[in-house]
N, C-alpha and C positions, 0 to 999 in steps of 0.2 A: 348490408352487403351482399351482392351476389353477382356470378360471372356467368355469362349466359353461352353455354358450350355451343360448337357450331354453329354459330351466328350466323355467319356470312353463306351459309349453307340453306338459309330458309326463306331467302327473298324469291319472290317471284320475277319472272324477267318479261319486261314490257316488249323485248323486240327477240328477233331470232339472232342466237350466237351459236356458232359451229367453231369446234377446236380438232385439232388433229388427236389420233386414237392416242392415250395417255399410254407411256412405255409401260411394259409388261402387261398390256392388253390388247394389242394389236391383232388384229383376225388375221389369219395365214391367208395369204393370196388375196388380200382386201386392204394391203396397207395404205393404198391412195385413197380410202373412205375416210370420210370424217364425223365425229360425231356433232349430233344436234342437243345443246343442251336445254334441259326443261326447267331447272332450277339454277338459283345463282350458284357461284363457286367461290372458293379463293382465288385471289389474283384479279379477277374481274374488276374493271374501275367501277363499274356500277353496284358492285354489289353492298356496299356501305349501303348507298342510298335504298337499296330494295331493302335492306334489312331494316333500314330507320322507317320506311311507309309501312311496311308489315307491323312493325311495333306502334307504329301511329294507331292504324287502323285496330288493334287489338284493345290498347288501354281507351281509344276514344269511345270505341263501343262500350265500354264498362264504366262510362261515365266522367272519366278523367277530361280535365282541361288543361289545353298548353299554355305555359306561361309567354306571355307577349314578351317578355325581353330576351328569353330564353327558350329557344325550341327543343331544348334536351329535357326541360323540367316540365312534370306533370303533377297535377294536384287533383283533390277529391276531396270534397267535405261534406259531413252530412248537416242537419239542420243544427244539430247541438254544438256545432263547430269541432266537431273531433273529425279528424281526417289523416291523410296518406299524402306525401310528397314523394315522388320519383325524380331522381335525378339520373339521366342516362348520359354514360362516356363510352362510346364505341358500344361496346359488349359488357360493361360493368354496371351495375346499379347500385 
């Protein structure tokens, strides 16, 4: 079992997202400006989806198959029948 740290900071955004300057990091005399996000961020509605898409890309490119009944279960077996099953729940495996 493992927990992926900074899970929702790893997703790539598909659309442009802007936010107000974070408290403590507001640029003096430019308080009216906003920040454009380049990566996902905690609290974004799309963060879990982006994380799951990135995880899918990585495990599928390494030969895993997605379980048809549960899209959070991945499997990979060799010709001898030895294998690995990954069960994903948010950021826990």
